[in-house]
C-alpha positions in Angstrom: -0.1 -0.1 0.2 1.3 3.4 -1.0 1.0 6.0 1.6 1.7 9.5 -0.1 2.2 12.4 2.3 -0.1 15.3 1.9 1.4 18.8 1.2 -1.4 20.2 3.2 -0.8 20.3 7.0 -4.4 21.5 8.1 -7.1 23.9 7.2 -8.4 26.6 9.4 -11.7 27.6 7.7 -11.0 28.7 4.2 -7.5 29.1 4.9 -5.1 26.0 3.7 -1.9 25.9 5.7 0.8 23.8 3.9 3.8 21.7 5.1 6.1 24.0 2.6 5.3 26.9 4.7 5.5 25.6 8.1 9.0 23.9 7.2 10.3 27.2 5.7 9.2 29.2 8.9 10.9 26.7 11.0 14.2 26.9 8.8 14.1 30.9 9.3 13.3 30.4 13.1 16.3 27.9 13.2 18.8 30.1 11.4 17.9 33.0 13.6 18.6 31.1 16.9 21.8 29.9 15.6 22.7 33.2 14.7 21.8 34.9 17.9 23.5 32.1 19.8 26.8 32.7 18.0 26.3 36.5 18.1 26.4 36.3 22.0 29.9 35.1 21.5 30.7 37.9 19.4 29.3 40.6 21.3 26.5 41.3 18.7 22.9 42.1 20.5 20.0 39.5 19.6 17.9 42.7 18.6 20.4 43.2 15.6 19.6 39.8 14.3 15.9 40.3 14.7 16.0 43.6 13.0 17.8 42.1 10.1 15.5 39.1 9.9 12.4 41.6 9.6 14.1 43.3 6.6 15.8 40.4 5.0 13.3 37.7 4.7 10.7 39.6 3.1 13.0 41.3 0.7 15.0 37.9 0.2 11.6 36.4 -0.8 10.8 39.0 -3.3 14.3 38.6 -4.8 13.7 34.8 -5.1 10.6 35.5 -7.0 12.1 38.2 -9.2 15.2 35.9 -9.9 12.7 33.1 -10.9 10.5 35.1 -13.2 13.5 36.8 -14.9 14.8 33.5 -16.1 11.2 32.4 -17.0 10.4 35.6 -18.8 9.6 33.7 -22.0 6.5 32.4 -20.0 5.8 35.2 -17.8 5.9 37.8 -20.5 2.9 36.0 -22.1 1.3 35.6 -18.6 2.1 38.8 -16.8 -0.8 38.5 -14.3 1.1 35.3 -13.1 4.1 37.0 -12.0 2.9 37.7 -8.5 1.1 34.3 -8.1 3.6 32.8 -5.8 1.0 30.4 -4.6 1.4 28.4 -7.7 5.3 28.0 -6.9 8.3 29.5 -8.4 11.1 30.9 -6.3 15.0 30.5 -6.5 17.1 30.0 -3.5 20.1 31.8 -5.1 17.8 35.0 -5.8 16.9 34.9 -2.1 20.5 34.6 -1.0 21.6 37.5 -3.2 18.8 39.5 -2.1 19.4 38.8 1.6 23.2 39.6 1.3 22.4 43.1 -0.3 20.0 43.7 2.7 22.7 42.5 5.1 25.4 44.7 3.7 23.1 48.0 3.9 22.0 47.0 7.4 25.6 46.5 8.6 26.6 50.0 7.3 23.7 51.6 9.1 24.3 49.8 12.1 28.1 50.3 12.1 28.6 46.5 12.2 31.3 44.6 10.4 30.0 43.0 7.3 32.3 40.0 7.4 31.7 39.3 11.1 28.0 39.3 10.4 28.3 37.1 7.3 30.3 34.6 9.5 27.9 34.5 12.2 24.9 34.0 10.0 26.3 31.7 7.4 25.9 28.4 9.3 22.3 29.3 10.2 21.5 30.0 6.5 23.2 26.7 5.7 20.9 24.9 8.4 17.9 26.7 6.8 18.5 25.4 3.5 18.9 21.7 4.9 15.6 22.3 6.6 14.0 24.1 3.6 14.5 21.4 1.0 12.1 19.1 3.0 9.4 21.5 2.0 10.2 20.6 -1.6 10.0 16.8 -0.8 6.4 17.6 0.8 5.4 19.1 -2.6 7.0 16.5 -4.6 9.1 19.0 -6.4 12.9 20.0 -6.9 13.6 16.3 -7.8 15.7 14.6 -10.4 15.2 12.4 -13.5 13.2 9.0 -13.4 14.7 6.1 -11.7 13.6 2.9 -10.3 12.4 1.3 -7.1 15.3 -1.0 -7.0 17.6 2.0 -7.1 15.9 4.1 -4.5 16.0 0.8 -2.1 19.6 0.3 -2.7 20.2 3.7 -1.0 18.5 2.2 2.1 16.2 5.2 2.2 13.2 5.2 4.6 10.1 3.9 2.7 8.1 7.2 3.3 10.9 8.8 1.2 10.8 6.3 -1.7 7.1 6.6 -1.7 6.9 10.3 -1.8 9.4 10.0 -4.8 6.7 8.0 -6.7 4.9 10.7 -8.8 2.2 9.7 -11.3 3.4 6.2 -11.0 7.1 7.1 -11.7 10.0 7.1 -9.3 12.2 10.1 -9.3 15.8 10.9 -8.0 15.5 12.6 -4.5 17.8 15.5 -5.3 16.4 17.5 -2.5 17.8 14.7 -0.2 21.1 14.9 -1.7 21.3 18.8 -1.3 20.0 18.4 2.2 22.3 15.6 3.0 25.6 17.0 1.7 24.8 20.5 3.1 24.5 19.0 6.6 27.9 17.4 6.4 29.2 20.7 5.4 27.3 22.5 8.4 28.9 19.9 10.6 32.4 20.8 9.4 32.0 24.4 9.5 30.4 24.2 13.2 33.3 21.8 14.4 36.1 23.9 13.0 34.8 27.5 13.1 36.0 27.9 16.7 39.6 26.6 16.1 42.2 29.3 17.1 44.2 30.6 14.0 42.4 28.5 11.6 39.9 31.0 10.1 40.3 34.7 9.5 37.4 36.9 9.6 35.0 36.2 6.5 36.5 32.9 5.9 33.6 30.9 7.6 31.2 32.7 5.2 33.6 31.9 2.3 33.7 28.3 3.2 30.0 28.2 3.3 29.9 29.7 -0.3 32.7 27.3 -1.6 30.8 24.2 -0.2 27.3 25.2 -1.1 28.5 25.9 -4.7 29.9 22.6 -5.0 26.9 20.7 -3.8 24.5 22.6 -5.9 26.5 22.3 -8.9 26.3 18.8 -8.9 22.8 18.4 -7.7 21.5 21.0 -10.1 22.6 18.8 -12.8 20.3 16.1 -11.8 17.4 18.2 -11.5 14.5 18.3 -14.1 13.2 21.8 -13.4 16.3 23.9 -13.7 16.1 27.6 -14.9 18.1 27.9 -18.3 20.1 30.6 -20.3 19.6 30.2 -23.8 17.9 26.9 -23.2 21.4 25.3 -22.8 23.2 26.5 -19.6 21.5 25.8 -16.3 21.4 29.3 -14.4 22.2 27.7 -11.0 25.3 25.8 -12.2 26.6 28.8 -14.0 26.0 31.0 -10.7 27.7 28.1 -8.7 30.9 28.2 -10.7 31.0 32.1 -10.6 30.5 32.1 -6.7 33.0 29.2 -6.2 35.6 31.0 -8.4 34.8 34.4 -6.6 35.0 32.9 -3.1 38.5 31.3 -3.9 39.8 34.6 -5.4 38.6 36.7 -2.4 40.0 34.1 0.0 43.5 34.2 -1.7 43.3 37.8 -2.1 42.6 38.6 1.4 45.1 36.2 2.8 48.1 37.0 0.4 47.9 40.4 -1.0 45.6 42.6 1.5 46.9 42.2 4.9 45.3 44.9 7.0 46.3 44.7 11.0 42.6 43.4 11.8 43.1 40.6 9.1 46.3 39.4 10.4 45.0 39.1 13.8 44.0 35.6 15.0 40.2 35.3 15.0 40.0 32.4 17.9 36.6 33.1 19.6 36.8 36.8 19.3 36.9 38.6 16.3 38.7 41.9 15.7 37.0 45.1 14.9 
């Protein structure tokens, strides 16, 4: 007997509450709590993270939608009334991350906070949110890969509820949501275990480590997905951006280590970042 998980959590009168929304809200909450906890080590007030959240989440969400619409403009130019129809799906993680980054930079300038310091504090929480958020795709049976077989999914020793949820209209699909979530979890564990090692990371390198890791994971997972956004119908947008971000992060890391050597950067980070 096939037990399919419903994307609907519950109804309150005419209002339908979906698991996707609950999972995404949980992801944001977890990311905020992780940042607040680390912020205490770095002498950053919890209110700063709450205020940043109130700006970054809605603006990041809008940017995620804009990013999706831009790369699907061939469709939306013919259906302009659907541009705001986010209830039908269509947001892009990279768009949200880029929008959130812009908000963070402006916010830090207004509050006189170190941008690199805030990025280091927030990066692990963002990674945790991405790990959790992919399970919203699981509940919606989206962001999956190409068709596969039951035997292959069973060979991965997956729980039966995952295997059954990957059966869509009688066809089994690659659980790419799970691949991304799993490998990002490994990256998160590594970052959390290493970020407080003295003399290992300089300011900003926790964030750069996150960018490098996520870019690698997303590049390979994106190549397996069937719902990618494309440039000229040939290049997967997220793969191209992953390459750009990976190369940029490596260059910035080397540049700051080998070329730019201000006093604050040469200081050991340890548990206390220099100003």
